[in-house]
N, C-alpha and C positions, 0 to 999 in steps of 0.2 A: 472633122475628118475629111481629108482631101479625096478627090475622085480616084486617084491612083491607088490609095489604100483601100477604099471601098471595093474597087474592082479586083484587087488581089485577094481580099477576103472572100468575096462572092465566088471567085473562081475556085478558091480552095475548097468550098463546099458544093461546087457545081450549081450555084444559084443563078437562075435567070429572073430578071425583073425583081431584084431584091428590094424589100421595104425596110428602112432603117428607123429606129427610134432610140434616142438616148435615154437610158434608164438609171444612170448613176455616175458619180464622179468622186475622185479623191485627189489629193495633191499630186499623186504619182500615176494615176491610171483613170481611164474612163470605161464605162460599161454600156453596152448597146444590145438592143433586141434586133435580130435579123430575121425577117420573114421571107420565105421563098416558097410560094405555093402553099401547101399544107404544112410545110416544115417550119420550125422556129428554132433559132439558136441564140445562145448567150455569148456575146463577144466582148472580150476585154482588150484594151489597147494601152500600152505603156511606152514610155520613152526609153527606159533602160533595156538594152538588147537581151539580157539574160533573165530578167525578172519573170516573165511569163513562161519561159522554158523551164525555169525552176518550179513554178507553180504546176505546170503540166506533169513534171517528174514526180512531184509530191502526190498529186491526185492519183496518178497511175500506181504509185507504190501503195497507197491506202487501198485502192480498189483491188489490188492483187491479193490482199489478205482475205477477201470475201467476208468481211466482218461488219464494216460500216459503209453506209451509202454515201457516195460522192458523185458529183456530175461527171458524166463520161466525157473524156477528151476526144474531140472530133479532129481538129487539125490546128497547127500553129505555124507561124512564120514571121519573117521580118521584111518590112518594106521601108527602105530609106532609113530614117531615124526611129521608126516605130516598130515595136514588137506587137504581135497580135496572137490571140488565143481564142479558139472557138470551142464552146462547151455545149453539151446537151442543155436544152431549156427545161427547167424544172418548175412546176407550179407549186408555190409555197403557200402554206396555210398561215393563219393568224396566230395560232397557239405557239407558246414558247417551247423550246426543246424540253422533252419530257422523258418518261421512263424508257420508251423504246430506244432512244438514243443513248441513254445511260448504259443500258445492257450492251448495245453495240460497241460503245467505246471500251467497255470492260473486255469484251471479246477481242477487240483490236489489241489492247494492252497485253492480253494473255497469249497472243499469237507469237510464234518465234520470229524475231526480226532478223534482218541481214546483219552480218558482222563485217569488220574491216578486213583488208587484204592479208593481215597477219593475225587475224582472230581478235582484233580489238573490239570491245563491247559497246562503246558509246561514240556516236558521231554520225556521219553520213558520207556518201561517196562524192558529194560536191558541196560547196558552199551555196547558200541560197539567201533568202530575204525574209526579214520580219518587218512587214510593211515596206517602207522605203529604206530600211537599214540593212546593210549587208550582214549576214549571219554566218559566222565561222563555224565549220563543222568538222574540224580535223579529228580523225579517229583517236581514241584514247582507251587504255585498258582500265582507267580509274574514273569513276563518275565524279568524285569531288574535284579532281584535277580538270576534267572536262568542263564542269560548270564554272569553275574559277577562271580558266584560261580562255574559254570559247564563249562564255555567256557574260559574266559580270565584268571581267577586266576590260573587254572592248567597249562596253557601254560606259563604264567609268571614264575611260580615256576620251570618249566622245563628250561626256558631260564636262570634263575639264576644258576641252576645246571650245565648248559652247558657253563657257563662262560660269558654270556651276561648280566653282572651285571648292567650296565648303563641302558640298555633297561628295565630290570626288575624293577629298581627303578622308572623310568618314568612311567612304567605300574602301579606301586602301586599308583602313583599320579592319574592316570586315573581311577583306581578303586574307589578312593575316590570321584572323580568328576562325576562318572557315573550317579548318580541320575539327575544331571542337564542336561545331554545329552539325557536321555531316559525316564525320569519320566512322561513327558507329552504325551508320545506315549503309547497307549493301544492297541496293536495288537490283532486281532482275531487269535486264534490258528490255525495253518495249519500243515499238515503233510509235512515235508521237505525232499528233496533228501539228503541235508546236505553236499555234496561235489561236487557242480555242476559247475565244470570248463569244458572247451570245450573237454578235453580228456576223460570225462565221459559222453559225449553226442554225437550223430551222426544222420545223415540222412540215412535212409535205402535205399538200392539200388532200392527197389520197391516203394520208396516214403514214406513220413511220418518221424517222429522223434522217437528216442529211447534214453533212459538214462540207465546207469549201474553204477556199483561200488558205491552204495550209502552209506551214513553214517546217516541213518534216525533218526529223532526225531520230536517232535511236538514243533514248535516255530513260530517266526515271519517270514512270507513269504518273507519279504524283505531280509532276510539273504540268501536265495537261489538266489534271483534275483541279489543281490549285487555281489555274486561270479561269476555270468556270465559276469560281467564287470571287474573282477580283472585281468585276463590274456587275455581277448579278445576272439575272435573266434566265437561269436554268431551273431553279426550283427544287423542292425536296423530293419529288417523284424521280427526277433524274438521278439524284444522289443515291436514293434507296435502291433503285434498279441497278446502278453501278455496283454497289456494295453487295447486293444479292449474288452477283456473279463473281466479283473479285473484291473481297474485303480489304480495307486499308491497313497498312502496317502501323505499328506503334510509333508514335512521334510525329505523325503527319501534321497534327495541329500546330506544331512548331515549324516544320519545314515549309509549309505552304507559304508563309511570309517570305522566306528566303527565295523560293522559286518565283514568287510574284514580284519580287524586287527587280528581277530582270525586265519584266514587262513595264513596270513603273519607270525604270530608267529609260527604256526605249520610248515611252510616251513623253517623258521629259525632254529627250533629245529631239524627237520629231515635232512636238507641239509646244514646248516651252514651259514657262514658269508656273502655269496652272497646275502642273503635277509636282512642283517642288515640295510643297508642304507634306503631301502624303508620302513622297519618297523619303524625306527627312525623318518622318515619324516611323516608317518601316525600318530604316537604318538604325535609328535609336533603339527601337524595340529589340532588334536582333543583337545589337551590341551590349545591351544591358540585361537581356533575358527577361524583359517585362513586356 
């Protein structure tokens, strides 16, 4: 991080004699601790100018529901080629996300979400990001059409461009079969975190759960819950607490594979062939019904 960027961020929070420490990195962003006297902040820096503005928008939308704990947005900005976001510093505990977070997530999903400008039920007021992948959020009245056109189809197009042509062809078959997989399901719209794997959720050192790094949109709540099962880390207490507040609809056990295919494709496109076998297996399962 250059001096100009450090100075802009410090000025944004009114910090004198700031102390910086790098605390994390990804292929598309870095994370820092900023100390200024007794205050401490979590700072993210990314190269894409809109990525962190979208994250701030999502955090503020989640916070506005008063259901689930998220880091408070302090300030954000752009300096040269770098976007930056300053968040409340939260002390995280060692325990995995548990019952308190499951209940909070259920209350989030039960809350009335925003709608589109003409009353559309699914989408968001802006496109945003899933990791480093642009996420299309065009409003739609139909959940199946939204999931096909704004979730699976863009990822399959990326997969084809990245050389995973066999997966892309099987995916085209799945798009054609999608009505039979989802047409009988009419979900109530819910505001979603959108990228709810265990690395984006935690238990606070003081107790209670917290989520961060969202990719928000209004969709089927099952898409959030499905991702909590994709890579593990949440546990049975989380699921029981969720269902105590908001029981699952019939057929979830089949749909969760469909919803997680979106995230498997995204990992395939971001990180490569290590995710090819699991993506192919999920596609085959969905296409054959096994």
